[in-house]
N, C-alpha and C positions, 0 to 999 in steps of 0.2 A: 717225129717218132715219140711214142709214149714212154714215160719214165716209170720204172718200177717204184711202187710206193712203199717206203719203209714203214714198218709197224712200230710206231712210237707208243710205248705204254704211258709215257708222261711227256708232255710237250714242255720244253724249256726254251730259253732264249737261244741256246746253242742249237736246238732242234730246228728253229726257224732259219738260222743261217745255213744249216746243212740242207734244208729243203730248197732254199734259193739256189745253192750250189748244184743241187741235183736236178733242178728244173721242175720241182714239184710245187704247184700253186698252194697258197696258204688261205684257209677259210677262217673268217673272223666275223663274229656277230656280237651284238650287245646283249646283256642280261642285267637285271637289277634286283632279282629276288631268288630265293632258294629253288622254288619249283621250276621256274623257267631255266635257271642255270643247269639244273639236273637234266632237263630235257635236251638242251643245247649240247651239253657235254656228252650225253648218251648217244646223240646223233652223230658224233665224231667231229664236231667243229674244233679247229686247232687252237684258236684264241678267243677268249671271251673278254669283251671290253665292258667294264662297268663304267659307262660313259656319263659325263655330266649332262647328256641328253635326257637323263632321268628327270631333270628339271622340266623338260617339255612333256615327255610321254607319261611320266608317273605323277608329276605335280601340277601340270597344266600351265606352266609359265610360258611366256612368249619367247624367252631366250634362255640360254644356259647359265646366265650370270647369277641368278638368285640362289642356286643350290649351295649349301654350306659344307664345310669340311666334316662336321658331325654327320650330316646326311650322307655324304659319300662313304664315310666309314661304315655307317649302318648298311647301305646297299652292298658295299664290297664284302662285308662280313657275311651277309645273307648268301651271296653268290658263292663265296669260297666254300661254304659248308655243303654246297650241292655239286661240287666239281671233283672229279677223280683224275681226268686226263688233260684237260685243256689248260693252257697258260692263262692266268687271270691278270689282266692289265686294268689299272684304275686311273681315271682322269684326276689330276690335281685340279680342284675347282678354281674359278676366277678369284684373284686377290690373294692367293696363298703362295705365289712364287714369282710373280712378274718383276718386282722391284727389289726384293730383299732375299739374297741367297740363303741367309740364316733362317728366315721365315720359311723358305721353300724346304729346307732340310727338316725343320721341326714338323711341318705339315706332312712331309713324306714319311717321316718316322712314325707319326701317329697312324697313318693308313697302313703301313707295312706291319707294325706291331699289333694293332688292334683288330685288323681284318684278316691277316694272313695272306694278303695278296702277293703276287709274284713280281710285279713290275708296275711302273707308273708311266703315264703319258702326259706330256707338256706341250702346249701350243707355242710355236714361235721358233725363230732361228737365232741370229747373232744377238738380238736384243735380250735373250734369256740365257745366253751361254754360261754366265757365272752360276746361275741356279742349276743348270744341267751339270756343270762340272762339280758343284757341291754335292749333288746327289750321287753322281758316279763315284766320286772319291770316298763316299760313305758306303759303297758297295750296293747301291740301289739301282737295279736295271731301269733304263729310261728309253721309252719310245717317243720319237719326235712326231710333230704334226705341223704340216705346212700347207700353203694354199689358202683355201677358205678356212679361217680359224674362227669358229663361232663365238669364242669369248671376246673377240675383237669386232663383233658385228656392228657396234655403234661407230667404230672407226671406219669400217667399210661402207656402211650405210645401206647395204642390201646383201642378199644371198646369191648374187650373180657370180658367174664363173670368174675365177681369179687368174692372174698371170697371163693374160692375153697379149699384153704389151711387152716389148722386148726387155725393157728395164726391169719390170717386175719378174719376168721369167728368169732373167739372169741372176737376180737376187735369190730367187727360189732355189736355183741350182747351187749357188754358192752356200746358201743356208743348209741344204741337204748334205752337201759334202762336208760342211763344218760339223754338223751333227754326227756324221760318221766318224770324223777325226776325233771328236770329243769322246766317243765311245758308246753312242747310242746303238742299240741292237736292231732297231727297225725305225722306219719313218712312215707315217700316214700322209698321203697326199689327197686333199679334198677339193673336188670341183675345180679342176684345172684342165686345160686342153690335153687330149690323149697323147698327142705327139710329144708334148713336153714331159708328161709323166713317164712315158717310155724312155725318153732321153735320160731322165733322172735315174730310173731303175737300172739302166744299162751302165751308168757311171758309178754306181755304188756296189759294194760287196755285201752290204746288209740288205735285208728285204724291204721292199717298198709295197705298202698296202694301200690300195686305192678305194676311194668312194667318189664316184662321179669323175674318175680319172682314166677311164678306158681300160682296155684289156692287155696293154703292154707292160703291166706291172707284175709284181710277184704274188699278189693276193688281193682279196676283196673283203670289204667290211660293209655291213648294212645295219641299220637299227632294226631290231627284231620286230617291233610293233609295225614297222613299215612293210617289211618283206612278208609278214604273215597277214597283212591286210587288216590289222586291228585298227589302224589309223586310216580312215578313208578320205581324209581331207588333204593329204600330202602326196603329190604325184609328180615329182621331178623326173626328168628324162632318164636319169641313171637308175631309177628304182624298178626292179622286177618284183611283182607280187607273186608269191608262190602259193598263197591261199587268199581267201576272202573271209577272214574270221569275223570281221565286223558284221557281215550279212548273216553268217552261220550262227554266231553267238546271239545276235539280235533275235533271230527266229527261235532259237532254243529257249532263250529267256522269256520271250513272249509266250511260247507254248506252255512253259512251266507256270507262268502267272495265270494263264487261262485255265490250266488244269487245277490249280489251287482254288480259283474262284468257282469253278464248276463242281468241285468236290471229287473230281476224278483222281486227284493225287492227295494223299496216298490211297492206294487200293488195299484190299485185304492181304495181299502178298507182301505189301510194303510196310507192314506194322507188326508189332510183337503181341 
């Protein structure tokens, strides 16, 4: 049975919990700049993630590790200025929260104060619980992230599916439940078996957002460069491309270059 969709003028952490309770799926996409954020927000996406994936798609790094706190503040500030409805969640970058809760709080306060973001996302479970608690005690909303955690890629050694073995699956469930008990408003599950993700979603009252985690969760997130086909070199099973912007943009830019060289652009109507 379809569920009537509530018209939220502004999405908050409370809105997301209501959406889960009402059976309404949550849409989430990344954005890293003002123009893209404005488009994503206007299209009605519920949550915009200013992801540390900017390290990959904006800066060309192989991993998310190199991006700095200053760079995340810059991207987050740009996104917030383009948003009227969506909840803006920002990744705390690698090295700013893993071992020192006080450093985590200082980093979080900088992002919240300087960008105007609405919430932060941290990767990990029990091992970062003290940092999560520190942020929550300061009134900063926290979204968790379990499964494949890209900031730990050198520990994993690859981007393969996580939690296929019983021990890792049980730890993931325990970590998800811990994050809920601590007070996180949502959890992202990345690249884990669909049956496990559904089991986690059914065990929590907070929303579970999946990326490569099947359809049995409460919402989905993708990197916008991937789903729009701007990045034509990344083709995991979980990705659905809604456009092929790489091809379209390449053709348009090539035509522009040809028109400039031939003298066709600008024509008489395109000048003063």
